C-alpha positions, -999 to 999 in steps of 0.1 A, spaced: -348 288 -270 -380 267 -279 -406 294 -288 -435 268 -298 -457 279 -270 -456 316 -280 -461 307 -319 -491 282 -313 -508 309 -288 -506 339 -313 -513 320 -344 -545 306 -326 -552 343 -318 -549 354 -353 -570 328 -368 -598 334 -342 -631 342 -358 -633 376 -340 -601 388 -356 -609 373 -391 -638 395 -396 -629 422 -423 -648 453 -436 -648 462 -473 -615 475 -475 -582 471 -493 -569 435 -486 -545 436 -459 -512 415 -457 -525 379 -448 -516 366 -412 -494 335 -413 -511 305 -423 -517 278 -399 -488 258 -410 -466 288 -413 -442 303 -385 -451 334 -372 -418 340 -357 -405 345 -393 -419 382 -387 -398 385 -356 -375 418 -357 -359 412 -323 -340 383 -309 -371 365 -292 -363 357 -256 -356 369 -219 -334 395 -231 -341 423 -205 -321 450 -188 -335 469 -160 -327 503 -148 -335 530 -122 -332 535 -82 -353 513 -57 -352 480 -76 -337 446 -74 -336 426 -108 -323 391 -114 -328 364 -139 -345 332 -125 -357 299 -135 -395 294 -140 -420 271 -156 -449 285 -179 -429 304 -204 -408 295 -236 -372 289 -224 -382 286 -187 -364 319 -178 -377 353 -167 -364 387 -152 -376 391 -117 -378 428 -107 -386 439 -72 -397 475 -71 -388 486 -34 -405 520 -37 -430 537 -58 -414 562 -81 -423 599 -86 -427 587 -121 -438 553 -135 -406 553 -159 -383 558 -128 -377 521 -128 -382 503 -163 -371 473 -183 -356 474 -219 -352 448 -245 -334 457 -277 -351 455 -314 -321 443 -337 -339 449 -371 -349 478 -390 -385 490 -391 -401 509 -422 -424 537 -419 -461 527 -414 -454 490 -406 -477 474 -383 -459 463 -351 -468 438 -325 -451 434 -291 -460 403 -272 -445 398 -238 -450 371 -209 -456 390 -177 -469 379 -142 -469 398 -108 -464 366 -87 -469 381 -52 -505 391 -59 -535 373 -45 -561 359 -68 -583 383 -83 -558 409 -81 -539 429 -108 -508 452 -113 -508 482 -138 -481 488 -161 -487 522 -172 -465 517 -205 -457 487 -223 -446 488 -260 -420 495 -286 -402 531 -285 -373 545 -301 -342 538 -281 -329 576 -279 -343 608 -271 -372 619 -278 -382 580 -272 -411 582 -296 -438 557 -295 -438 529 -320 -463 505 -306 -474 517 -272 -497 503 -248 -506 497 -210 -517 465 -193 -532 452 -160 -515 419 -151 -522 392 -129 -502 366 -109 -501 337 -134 -482 339 -164 -501 353 -197 -492 368 -230 -498 406 -231 -498 427 -262 -492 463 -277 -493 474 -312 -492 502 -335 -482 518 -368 -446 530 -369 -446 568 -375 -414 569 -392 -387 545 -404 -361 531 -377 -325 518 -385 -314 484 -371 -307 487 -332 -324 522 -329 -357 508 -313 -366 489 -282 -392 472 -260 -400 494 -230 -420 485 -198 -424 513 -170 -425 495 -135 -422 523 -108 -459 528 -106 -461 509 -72 -440 491 -47 -443 455 -66 -427 424 -81 -430 421 -117 -418 391 -137 -410 396 -174 -407 365 -196 -399 362 -232 -405 392 -256 -413 390 -293 -416 418 -316 -432 412 -350 -434 432 -381 -466 427 -402 -454 451 -430 -474 484 -439 -507 472 -452 -516 450 -425 -550 460 -403 -542 466 -367 -576 457 -358 -568 421 -366 -538 420 -342 -546 405 -306 -556 426 -279 -554 424 -241 
């Protein structure tokens, strides 16, 4: 899958003046150079690798324009859940994570049935461990619009995770709604990277 659009977007964000400012502190690991490939830091298999769980939902893979790979997971939540996590989307993280590593999750999302100016809230989007107690690694929440956009979550891993024991999680049952999830990218910037330099929503 071609991920040029993602790499270009993220590199531009990491290189922006607002994110380049640093206080007098130990030097963090450098961001990828403009000529480098940010996807070298990927610890998942980048792409639209989603599985959807829960009642009151219908999910299917669709063809779409505007995201790398031209593919997305279309999820129709047919009834609001008692809990936001009653319907969710999961994507595996294949590589291991060291304790203290700075992790960035980047996901293309949209809610195509919204009107202009409306947003849909996703109460949790980020990286978690894949088994109980489902601890947070890089937690976040987002309000998304009707057009494709790249959304982020980041954090420092609280402990080490072996390969295939972490995943990306999105809770979708906060409302009756249609959410489309495009490609997901999980990047590991190592233990000395300043989270403040990573992109925010």
